[in-house]
C-alpha positions in Angstrom: -7.5 -2.3 -14.6 -10.0 -3.2 -12.3 -12.9 -2.7 -14.9 -10.8 -3.7 -17.5 -10.7 -7.0 -16.2 -15.1 -6.7 -15.7 -15.5 -5.8 -19.1 -13.0 -9.1 -20.1 -10.3 -7.4 -21.8 -7.0 -9.0 -20.1 -4.7 -6.2 -18.5 -1.1 -7.2 -18.1 -0.1 -7.0 -15.1 3.3 -4.9 -15.6 1.2 -2.1 -16.7 0.3 -1.6 -13.2 3.2 -3.0 -11.7 6.1 -0.5 -13.3 3.3 2.6 -12.7 3.6 1.8 -8.7 7.1 1.0 -8.4 7.9 4.5 -10.0 5.6 6.2 -7.9 7.0 5.0 -4.4 10.5 5.4 -5.8 9.4 9.1 -6.7 7.6 9.5 -3.6 10.7 8.1 -1.4 13.0 10.2 -3.1 10.9 13.9 -2.3 10.8 12.6 1.6 14.8 12.2 1.4 14.5 15.6 -0.4 12.4 17.0 2.3 14.1 16.1 5.5 17.5 16.9 4.2 15.9 20.7 2.9 14.7 21.0 6.9 17.7 20.1 8.0 19.7 22.9 6.2 16.6 25.6 7.0 
């Protein structure tokens, strides 16, 4: 995004915010499932 902005191209904020929120959600689910798996083992 910074490179595109530097070259004069506008990048909509949603193109960065949605993938960021998605990856945070997936990582939170991974942490929860790993924690539950450790308890069972």
